[in-house]
C-alpha positions, 0 to 999 in steps of 0.5 A: 848810250855811253857818252864818255869822252877821252878829251875835249878840243876847244876854241879859246873864245868858246869859254867866253860863253855861258855854255862853254864854261858849263861844259868846261866844268862838266868835263873838268876831269878830261884833258882840254886841248886848245885849237885855233878852229874846230874845222881844222884839227891837224892830228884828226885829219891826219889820222888813219881811217881805221882810227874812226871809232877813236876819233868819235871819242873826242868832243869838240867845243867851238863857236858856229861862224857859218849861219847860211840857211838852205831852202828845203821842200820836205817837212821844213822850209829851211835847213838851219845850221844849229847847235851841233854838227857830227855825232857820237854814234857810228851809223855805217851810212851816215851822210855827215861822213860825206861832209866831214869824212872821218872827222864826223865827231861831235862838235858843240857850238856854244853861241846858241843865243846868237843862233836862235836870235837869228832864227827868230828874226827870220821867222818873224820877217817871213810873209808866211809861217815857216818850218825850220829844220834844226837837226840836219847836221847832228842828232839834237836829242843826243846832244841834249844829254850834254847841253840841254839845248833842246830845253832852251830852244823849244821853250824859247821858240814856243814863247817868241817864235812864229811857225815851227821847229823840227828835228829827227832823231835815232835816240829815245832820251825824250823824258826831259822834253815831255813836260816842256811848254812847247805849244805845239811848235816843235815837230818831233820825228823819229827815225826807224829801221828794222832792229837787225839793221839798227844792231849791225849798221846804226852802231851806238843808237837806241834800239827800235822798241825804245824809239817807238816808245819815245815817239808814242810819249812825245805824241802823248805830250802834245808834240806834232810827230812824224815817222822817218823810215830811213835810210831804206837799205836793200839787203838781200832779204829787205822785203822780210825786214821791212815787212816785219818792221811795218807790221811791228809799227802797226802793232806798237805805235799809239793810236795818237801817232797813227791818227796824227803822224806822217811818214817820210821815206828815204832810200840809202845813198852810199859813197866812196868815202863811206866804203874807204872808212868802213873797210878799214874801221869796221872790217867785219861789218855788213857790206853796204855797197852793191855794185849790181844794184847801185849806180852813180849819183854825183861825185863819189856817191851811189844810190839804188838803180831806178828800177830797184828803187821803183820796186822798193817804193811800190812794196813800201807804199802797198804795205804802209797803205795796208797797215798804217793807212791813216798816216800820210806818206809825205815823200819817198826820196 
């Protein structure tokens, strides 16, 4: 993926941290623009929706000040604010847009030691071993190409941590992780979709064959692994698309993934904010909002109607049971 940026916006205190200084050296050839707070950059919030792709070419460097853990009951016990938020990719359904609107650009937080110290302390104090989702606000595999934060995190947690870490990704750059001494304490989850959806909707992410290879490689390296089929997008020919995807996964996933991995399934949630940005920034993109098949889900959000969801769930369970029956489905949401 092309990770060139146009400019770096930074909080001055970020340069008091080792990672902040490393980033300053790495991107010394770019303009560095000082800001007061990574959450409030007036020229960004004032930009038009059509400028969304341009905003994604800015890198923001700051200090994470909010460390509130949210309970979770899927793969993890806790959603943990960690070393980045936002993303350089431009998936047309991205849930981060619901949180950040058009300002869903990549923000890097340099106080990683503080964040991991806090996580280790919470893990040690828990009555039972816990699993911490560290990738709910960004794609950490993409971020790792800039910061090496996953190398630091996985190895230190392997030495000092109790329980597990986990993160999902839509990227394939796993080579630096394969030789780490992870001790099986990091659960790697690969998000997949039909290649047609990746090409037309998950803009700027790794292609499906590369994702499958990366998942196989991580399993071979001893990481616990999962397969995240998400989000399910019910285009007019969704049965063909997802039927062919499952068939391809059955052919190309390694025996180790099939025997030891698990499956998560999430159907797409869309929003008014997505629709406004996509209409102006990507006028020729596929229309994801389907008024006939969707219903309201909270303020400004839409999901597929219950009968439509039930039909999709039945199809997916049947096909997965038939072709990937050794991999348990943890949930469909």
